[in-house]
C-alpha positions in Angstrom: -13.6 -4.7 -31.9 -13.9 -3.0 -28.6 -13.4 -5.3 -25.3 -16.4 -4.9 -23.0 -15.8 -3.8 -19.3 -16.4 -7.0 -17.6 -15.4 -8.6 -14.4 -13.8 -11.7 -15.5 -13.5 -13.2 -12.2 -16.2 -15.0 -10.2 -17.1 -13.8 -6.6 -16.0 -17.3 -5.4 -12.6 -16.4 -6.9 -12.3 -13.1 -5.1 -14.1 -12.3 -1.6 -14.8 -8.7 -1.5 -17.4 -6.1 -2.7 -14.8 -3.8 -4.0 -15.0 -4.2 -8.1 -12.3 -5.4 -10.0 -10.7 -2.9 -11.9 -12.2 -2.0 -15.1 -10.4 -2.7 -18.4 -11.4 0.5 -19.8 -11.4 4.1 -18.0 -14.9 5.0 -16.9 -15.5 8.6 -18.1 -18.0 9.6 -15.3 -15.8 9.0 -12.4 -13.6 12.0 -12.1 -15.7 14.1 -9.5 -15.2 14.6 -6.7 -12.5 11.9 -6.3 -11.2 9.8 -8.9 -10.9 6.0 -7.5 -9.0 5.0 -10.8 -6.3 7.6 -11.1 -4.0 6.9 -14.5 -1.1 8.3 -16.1 -1.4 8.3 -19.9 1.6 6.7 -21.7 3.3 9.0 -24.2 4.8 6.4 -26.2 3.8 2.9 -27.5 0.5 1.3 -26.5 -1.2 -1.0 -24.2 -2.9 -4.2 -25.6 -5.6 -6.2 -24.0 -5.1 -9.2 -26.6 -2.9 -12.1 -25.5 -3.0 -13.0 -29.1 -1.5 -9.7 -30.2 1.4 -10.6 -27.9 1.9 -14.1 -29.1 2.0 -12.8 -32.4 5.0 -10.9 -31.5 7.0 -13.9 -30.3 9.1 -16.4 -32.1 7.3 -19.4 -33.6 9.7 -21.7 -31.8 12.4 -21.5 -29.0 12.2 -20.4 -25.3 9.2 -18.3 -23.8 9.9 -17.5 -19.8 6.6 -16.5 -18.0 7.4 -15.5 -14.5 5.1 -13.4 -12.1 3.5 -12.7 -9.0 1.8 -15.0 -6.0 -2.0 -15.4 -6.9 -1.9 -15.6 -10.7 -4.2 -18.0 -12.2 -1.4 -20.2 -13.8 -4.0 -23.0 -15.0 -6.1 -20.5 -16.7 -3.0 -18.7 -18.1 -1.8 -22.0 -19.5 -5.1 -22.8 -20.9 -5.7 -19.6 -22.7 -2.4 -19.7 -24.1 -2.7 -23.3 -25.2 -5.9 -22.2 -27.1 -4.1 -19.3 -28.8 -1.1 -21.5 -29.5 -2.2 -24.7 -30.6 -2.6 -24.0 -34.5 1.3 -23.4 -34.6 2.9 -26.2 -36.5 5.7 -27.0 -33.7 5.4 -28.9 -30.4 4.3 -27.1 -27.4 6.0 -27.8 -24.2 4.8 -26.4 -21.0 6.5 -26.8 -17.9 5.7 -25.6 -14.4 8.6 -24.3 -12.7 7.0 -25.2 -9.3 8.1 -28.7 -9.9 11.4 -27.8 -8.9 10.4 -26.2 -5.5 11.8 -27.8 -2.5 9.2 -29.9 -0.5 7.0 -28.1 1.3 8.1 -29.3 4.7 11.6 -28.0 4.0 10.6 -24.4 3.1 8.4 -24.6 5.8 11.2 -25.2 8.4 13.2 -22.7 6.4 10.9 -19.8 7.2 9.5 -21.1 10.5 11.9 -18.5 12.7 10.4 -15.7 10.8 6.9 -16.6 11.3 6.2 -18.3 14.7 8.5 -16.5 17.2 5.5 -14.4 18.3 2.9 -17.4 18.0 1.2 -19.0 14.9 -2.0 -17.1 15.8 -0.2 -13.8 15.7 0.1 -11.4 12.6 3.9 -10.4 13.8 6.7 -12.2 12.5 10.1 -11.1 11.0 11.2 -10.2 7.6 12.8 -13.2 6.0 16.5 -12.1 4.3 16.5 -14.7 1.9 16.1 -15.0 -1.8 13.7 -16.6 -4.2 16.5 -19.0 -5.1 16.5 -20.6 -1.5 12.6 -22.0 -2.2 14.1 -24.0 -5.2 16.0 -27.4 -5.7 18.8 -26.3 -8.0 19.3 -29.7 -9.3 15.8 -29.8 -10.3 15.8 -26.3 -11.5 18.8 -27.7 -13.9 16.5 -30.7 -15.0 13.8 -28.3 -16.4 15.4 -28.7 -20.1 13.7 -27.1 -22.8 12.8 -29.5 -25.8 12.1 -29.0 -29.6 9.5 -26.5 -30.8 7.9 -23.8 -28.4 8.9 -24.3 -24.8 7.0 -22.3 -22.2 8.1 -22.3 -18.6 5.9 -20.6 -16.2 5.1 -20.0 -12.3 6.7 -17.5 -10.0 10.6 -18.1 -10.0 10.3 -19.2 -14.0 13.5 -17.1 -14.7 15.5 -19.2 -12.1 15.5 -22.0 -14.7 18.1 -19.8 -16.5 17.0 -20.4 -20.0 17.8 -18.3 -22.8 14.4 -16.7 -24.5 11.7 -14.1 -24.2 10.8 -13.1 -20.6 7.1 -12.1 -19.9 6.2 -11.1 -16.1 2.6 -11.4 -14.8 2.1 -8.7 -12.2 -0.5 -9.0 -9.6 -1.8 -6.0 -7.3 -1.3 -7.1 -3.7 -5.0 -6.1 -2.9 -6.3 -8.3 -5.6 -3.9 -11.0 -3.8 -5.6 -10.5 -0.7 -9.0 -10.6 -2.2 -8.1 -14.0 -3.8 -6.4 -15.0 -0.5 -9.9 -14.5 1.4 -11.7 -16.7 -1.1 -9.4 -19.7 -0.4 -7.5 -19.4 -4.1 -3.9 -18.7 -3.2 -1.0 -20.4 -2.1 1.9 -19.1 -0.3 5.4 -19.4 -1.9 6.3 -22.9 -1.7 3.3 -24.1 0.1 1.1 -27.0 -1.1 -2.2 -25.9 0.5 -4.1 -22.8 1.4 -4.2 -21.2 4.9 -6.5 -18.8 6.6 -6.2 -15.4 5.2 -4.7 -13.9 8.3 -2.1 -16.6 8.3 -1.4 -16.2 4.6 -1.1 -12.6 5.0 1.4 -13.0 7.8 3.5 -15.0 5.3 2.9 -12.8 2.6 4.1 -9.7 4.5 7.4 -11.3 6.1 8.3 -13.6 3.6 6.7 -13.9 0.0 6.6 -10.2 -0.8 10.2 -9.4 0.3 11.4 -12.5 -1.8 9.6 -11.7 -4.4 10.3 -8.0 -4.5 13.9 -8.9 -4.6 13.4 -10.9 -7.5 11.7 -8.5 -9.3 14.4 -5.9 -9.0 16.5 -8.5 -10.7 14.3 -8.8 -13.4 13.2 -5.3 -14.4 16.2 -4.9 -16.9 15.6 -8.2 -18.4 11.9 -8.5 -19.0 10.4 -8.4 -22.3 6.8 -7.7 -21.6 4.8 -6.8 -18.6 1.3 -8.4 -18.1 -1.4 -7.3 -15.6 -2.6 -10.6 -14.3 -5.7 -9.4 -12.5 -8.4 -9.7 -14.9 -8.6 -13.6 -15.9 -9.2 -14.1 -19.6 -7.9 -10.8 -20.5 -4.5 -9.8 -20.4 -3.5 -6.2 -20.7 0.0 -5.6 -21.6 2.8 -3.4 -22.8 6.5 -4.1 -24.0 9.0 -3.6 -21.2 10.6 -1.0 -23.3 7.6 1.2 -23.1 7.0 0.0 -19.3 10.7 1.3 -18.5 10.2 4.6 -20.4 6.9 5.1 -18.5 8.7 4.5 -15.3 11.4 7.1 -16.0 8.5 9.7 -17.0 6.7 8.8 -13.5 9.9 9.6 -11.9 9.8 13.0 -12.9 6.1 13.9 -12.8 3.3 14.3 -10.3 1.1 11.2 -10.1 -1.4 9.3 -7.9 -1.4 5.7 -6.6 -4.4 3.9 -7.2 -6.1 3.6 -3.6 -8.3 0.8 -2.4 -10.7 0.5 0.5 -11.8 -1.7 3.3 -14.6 -1.8 5.9 -14.0 -2.4 9.6 -15.5 -2.7 12.7 -15.2 0.6 13.5 -15.6 1.9 10.1 -17.6 4.9 9.4 -19.7 6.6 6.5 -17.6 9.7 5.5 -16.0 7.9 2.5 -19.2 6.2 1.7 -21.0 9.5 1.4 -18.1 11.7 -0.3 -16.4 9.1 -2.8 -19.6 8.2 -4.7 -17.9 5.4 -7.0 -17.4 3.2 -4.1 -19.8 0.0 -3.7 -22.6 0.7 -1.3 -23.2 -3.1 -0.3 -20.5 -2.9 2.4 -21.5 -1.9 6.1 -19.0 1.1 6.3 -15.5 1.9 5.1 -12.8 2.0 7.9 -9.6 2.8 5.8 -8.5 3.9 2.3 -5.2 2.8 1.5 -4.1 6.1 -0.3 -0.5 5.6 -0.4 0.7 2.7 1.2 3.7 1.6 -1.2 4.1 -2.1 -0.2 0.4 -2.6 -1.2 -0.9 0.1 -3.7 -0.6 -0.1 -7.6 -0.2 2.6 -10.0 -2.3 2.6 -13.2 -1.1 3.6 -16.7 -3.5 4.4 -19.6 -3.6 4.1 -23.2 -6.6 5.7 -25.3 -8.9 4.5 -22.2 -7.3 1.2 -21.7 -5.6 0.5 -18.2 -2.9 -1.5 -17.1 -2.0 -1.9 -13.5 1.5 -2.6 -11.9 2.8 -2.7 -8.2 4.5 0.6 -7.1 7.6 -1.7 -6.2 8.5 -1.4 -10.0 8.7 2.5 -9.7 11.0 2.1 -6.8 13.2 -0.4 -8.3 13.6 1.6 -11.4 13.7 5.3 -10.4 14.2 5.6 -6.5 16.7 8.3 -6.9 14.3 10.5 -9.0 11.4 10.0 -6.8 13.0 10.4 -3.2 15.9 12.6 -4.3 17.9 13.1 -1.2 16.3 10.6 0.9 17.1 7.8 -1.6 20.5 7.4 0.1 18.8 6.4 3.1 16.1 4.6 2.2 16.9 2.8 -1.3 14.0 1.3 -3.0 11.8 2.0 0.0 9.2 4.6 0.0 9.1 6.1 3.4 6.0 8.0 4.0 2.5 6.7 3.9 -1.2 8.7 3.6 -4.0 6.7 4.6 -7.5 7.4 5.7 -9.1 6.1 9.1 -13.1 7.0 8.8 -15.0 6.7 12.1 -18.2 8.9 11.0 -21.1 7.4 12.8 -18.6 4.5 13.6 -16.8 3.8 16.4 -13.5 4.1 18.3 -10.2 2.8 17.1 -8.6 0.3 19.5 -6.1 1.9 22.5 -3.1 1.0 21.1 0.7 2.1 20.8 3.3 1.1 18.2 6.9 -0.3 18.6 10.2 1.7 19.4 12.6 1.8 16.6 15.2 -0.6 18.1 11.9 -3.0 19.1 11.0 -3.0 15.3 14.2 -3.7 14.1 15.2 -6.5 16.5 11.8 -8.1 16.7 10.3 -7.7 13.2 13.2 -6.9 11.0 11.9 -3.7 9.9 14.3 -0.8 8.7 12.2 2.1 10.5 9.3 2.1 12.9 5.5 3.0 12.7 5.5 6.9 14.0 2.5 8.2 13.1 0.5 11.6 13.1 -3.6 12.4 12.7 -4.5 15.3 10.7 -8.2 15.9 11.2 -9.6 16.3 7.6 -13.2 16.2 8.8 -15.2 15.9 11.9 -18.7 16.3 13.3 -20.2 16.8 16.8 -18.2 16.1 20.1 -15.4 14.1 18.1 -12.1 13.6 20.0 -8.7 11.6 19.9 -7.3 9.8 22.8 -3.8 10.9 23.3 -1.2 10.2 26.1 -1.9 9.2 29.6 -3.8 11.3 32.4 -1.5 12.8 35.0 -2.9 10.1 37.4 -2.5 6.9 35.6 0.5 4.5 36.1 2.0 1.5 34.5 0.9 -0.9 37.1 -2.9 0.2 37.5 -2.9 0.5 33.7 -1.7 -3.0 33.0 -3.8 -4.3 35.8 -7.1 -2.7 34.3 -6.1 -3.8 30.8 -5.7 -7.6 31.6 -8.6 -7.6 34.0 -10.9 -6.2 31.2 -9.3 -8.9 28.5 -9.5 -12.0 30.7 -13.1 -11.2 32.1 -14.8 -9.4 29.2 -15.5 -6.2 31.0 -15.4 -2.7 29.9 -12.3 -0.5 30.7 -12.7 3.2 32.2 -10.7 4.6 29.5 -10.9 8.2 30.3 -9.2 7.2 33.8 -5.8 6.5 32.0 -6.2 8.0 28.6 -6.8 11.7 27.9 -9.6 12.3 25.5 -8.8 15.7 23.4 -11.6 17.3 21.4 -10.8 17.4 17.7 -11.8 19.8 15.2 -11.1 20.4 11.5 -7.3 20.9 10.7 -6.2 20.0 14.1 -2.9 17.9 14.0 -1.9 15.4 16.4 1.5 13.9 16.9 1.8 10.3 17.7 5.7 9.1 18.0 6.2 5.4 18.4 5.4 4.1 22.2 2.6 6.8 22.4 -0.7 5.4 23.6 -3.6 6.8 21.3 -6.7 5.9 19.4 -9.1 8.0 17.0 -12.4 8.6 18.4 -15.7 8.5 16.8 -16.9 11.0 14.2 -13.6 11.8 12.6 -12.3 11.5 9.1 -8.4 11.2 10.0 -5.7 11.7 7.4 -2.9 9.4 9.0 0.6 10.7 7.8 3.3 8.6 9.1 6.1 6.4 8.2 5.4 3.3 5.8 5.2 0.4 8.3 1.5 -0.2 9.0 0.8 -3.7 10.7 2.7 -3.3 14.0 -0.2 -1.9 16.1 -0.4 -3.1 19.6 -4.1 -3.3 20.4 -4.2 -2.8 24.2 -8.0 -2.5 24.7 -10.7 -3.0 21.9 -14.2 -1.8 23.4 -14.9 -5.5 24.2 -15.9 -6.0 20.4 -15.5 -8.5 17.7 -14.4 -8.1 14.3 -16.8 -8.5 11.1 -16.6 -12.1 11.2 -17.7 -12.1 14.9 -14.4 -13.3 15.8 -12.2 -12.1 18.8 -9.8 -9.1 17.6 -6.3 -9.6 18.8 -4.8 -8.0 21.9 -1.2 -7.3 22.3 -0.7 -6.4 26.0 2.5 -7.8 26.1 4.2 -6.0 23.4 2.3 -2.7 24.3 3.7 -2.8 27.8 7.1 -3.4 26.5 7.0 -0.2 24.7 4.7 2.4 25.9 6.3 5.6 27.3 4.6 6.8 30.3 6.4 9.8 30.4 3.8 11.2 27.7 1.0 12.2 30.2 -0.5 15.1 31.8 0.1 18.4 30.6 3.0 17.4 28.5 0.6 15.7 26.1 -0.6 19.1 25.2 2.8 20.6 25.1 4.4 18.0 22.7 2.0 15.8 21.0 -0.4 18.5 19.6 1.2 20.5 16.7 1.4 24.4 17.2 1.3 25.9 13.5 4.1 28.4 12.9 3.4 31.0 9.8 6.4 31.1 7.8 5.5 33.4 5.0 2.2 35.5 4.3 1.3 37.6 1.4 -2.1 39.0 0.5 -2.9 35.7 -1.5 -0.9 33.1 0.4 -0.2 31.8 3.9 2.6 29.2 4.2 2.5 27.4 7.7 4.9 25.0 9.2 3.0 22.2 11.0 5.9 21.0 13.3 6.1 17.0 13.8 7.8 15.4 16.9 11.6 15.5 17.0 11.2 11.7 16.8 9.6 11.9 13.5 11.7 11.8 10.4 9.1 13.8 8.3 7.6 17.2 8.3 4.6 18.5 7.3 3.7 22.0 6.1 0.2 23.9 4.6 -0.1 26.3 2.0 -3.4 28.4 2.3 -3.6 30.3 -1.0 -5.7 31.4 -3.9 -4.3 31.6 -7.6 -0.9 30.3 -8.4 2.1 29.0 -6.3 5.3 28.0 -7.6 7.2 25.5 -5.2 10.3 23.8 -5.5 11.3 20.3 -4.1 14.9 21.1 -3.3 15.7 17.7 -3.8 12.9 16.0 -1.4 9.8 14.1 -2.7 6.4 15.9 -1.8 3.3 14.0 -0.9 0.4 16.6 -1.3 -3.4 16.8 -0.2 -6.1 19.2 -1.2 -7.5 19.2 2.4 -9.7 22.2 2.0 -11.5 23.3 -1.4 -12.7 21.6 -4.6 -9.8 21.0 -7.0 -6.1 22.3 -8.0 -4.2 22.0 -11.0 -0.5 21.0 -10.5 1.8 21.7 -13.8 5.3 20.0 -14.0 7.6 19.9 -17.0 5.0 21.2 -19.1 2.5 18.9 -18.1 -1.1 20.0 -16.3 -2.9 17.5 -14.3 -6.4 18.5 -12.1 -6.3 16.9 -8.9 -9.4 16.8 -6.3 -10.3 17.4 -2.8 -9.0 14.4 -0.3 -6.7 13.0 -3.5 -3.1 12.0 -2.5 -0.6 13.3 -4.8 3.3 12.2 -5.2 5.3 14.9 -6.5 9.0 13.1 -7.1 12.1 15.2 -6.3 12.9 15.2 -9.6 10.3 17.3 -10.7 12.3 20.3 -9.4 9.9 23.0 -9.8 6.0 22.8 -10.1 3.1 25.1 -9.8 -0.2 24.8 -8.1 -3.1 26.7 -9.2 -6.4 26.8 -7.0 -9.3 26.1 -9.4 -12.2 26.9 -6.7 -13.4 30.3 -5.3 -11.8 31.6 -2.1 -8.7 30.0 -0.7 -7.6 26.4 -1.3 -5.4 24.7 1.8 -2.8 21.9 0.6 -0.8 19.8 2.9 2.7 18.9 2.1 4.7 16.2 3.7 8.6 15.3 3.2 11.5 14.0 4.9 13.5 16.2 7.0 16.8 17.2 6.0 18.3 16.6 9.5 17.1 13.1 9.5 19.0 12.1 6.2 
């Protein structure tokens, strides 16, 4: 019997207008932008029936069910009991959360990583402990299996040390945030919910790093992987198939599953150009095209979909994906692609990002937030705020910022910050410590290093967020980091990329779009008709068709068609691949990769 494509979770369980991932892939979604990109598995299968999984397990013994934050463990236990009650052996369910340390002890342990910048701030410092630090070792030892079928479940269940069959329930991080906003999620070791922003801070600096370390150790051990986002339906596959699929992904081009968010400055471009997006939101500000800490990857079997966190791929195949860069970055995917949409919207805040030393010392980050703005589309008198005017100085700038914030009055931004007209395919360079903002009527492709929350808002146009609350301003952080030497003519000379033609033929132009010396990644553009052959030369390539309709990429005998504005990852292990432009005239593809001299 076919399983209907239904949303099993209620609106009260997830606070978002974005639809839950369908169980089966829709077939009318492929043009002009696929919001459910997937890779078909080449061996084995995906099942959507929990009873089929349980039928493969021993009738008695131990079942260890570990998993992510945000899993509806009560629902999973209830569904499991309904399927297992007919067995002739006793069923014993144990919740590993019973062995957690007291919430007060956990809060004291992690407090230095969360409150050094104030409880209301989103900024903290990466926790360097392990999941075992959250548990009482003696209580874990007391969770002893009995006779019959014993099921220990919850985040950290594997720490009990039981011998048995190990399942892992995965949850995409966007779904975790949707459930957090609905008040349905507890942080790791917490006994109560918290405001979404407070929860997110703890996710980012404590829960996700801890659980990622745990997941990395479990990858060789798990027997089954389950997609835990749907409620009463649990897409699953064997770990052997999962690990084989990760190995294949490490050699072939793929896309992460993007997700989309409205914002106070958001625009209309994505609403108009991506028809599968819900139209029940006021705008779309962001598309998280490739932000590896939060993206998932979809695999498909005869239309059945299963999503897993991007992290798993990096744990399994970072050397294949990153090539030469794996020695420096390990399992950390270093480059980010996302869209900033201000079409008919509003300006982003005037902002800057921390220096490398500041990010490392204050936030525990490996790298800092170096950015670039590639103008994918624009209309009218669009522009980018970038660098200081020649007449601006630190004292008057800070005085004006603080006066605006304290009195709720508008700032004459252009007295201090340059507004530079933008047109399609312009490329603006924003190394850390640079004052900047995207102005109205731009569709910005932001090509950046992966850190993505360390935005020091200096001025936010005296506005509130979509919930009517004041947006946080970070003048203190910003003034400790801004480089006031990036002003006047120096902005034009150093912060606007000047394309250099590398190679030309009757059908192809290959351009270098130089980034700033502080950027560890570089960008190139191919403008071509017909077919091009490229070599990765030990690098991971991140591609996007920035002008044109469709292209076909072939690697290792596999062919995949991609649309305009879709983000594509070509792992270093692909070695050689071809790009064929399928539209009329010439297509334009952007390619980002780590610089050799930054390895």
